[in-house]
C-alpha positions, 0 to 999 in steps of 0.5 A: 193410440196405442193397440188395444186386445179386446176378448172374451172372458169365461163369463162372456164378457169383455176384456181391454186389454193395452199392452204396453201398459199392462193393464187389463179392464173389463168393459161395461159398457158400448156406446154401439152394439149392434148386429150392423157397427160396434164402437165409440167411446167404451166406458171400462170397469175402472170409469176411464174412458176410451173411443174407437169410431163404430165399426161395421161389420162388428169384429170377431172376438179377439181382436185387437184394435187400434183406440184412442182416450177419450 
C-alpha cells in the first residue's frame, strides 16, 4: 500500500502522485466525493484504479494517504 500525495493543481483538478514510482496522474473520478465522505475507488486519467476506504470527514488537500491498487 503505497503512500500517495494528493494535491490540487491550478485548475482545481486533483493530482495523484506516487513518489516511489515517480508517477503523477490526474484523478478522473472518485467513487465517493461529497461533503460527508471522500474515497472508495479512484480512477486516474491513465485508466488505472486505486482504492482507499472512505474517509469522513473528507481530507483537506494537499495530503498524503495510503492507497492500494483496485
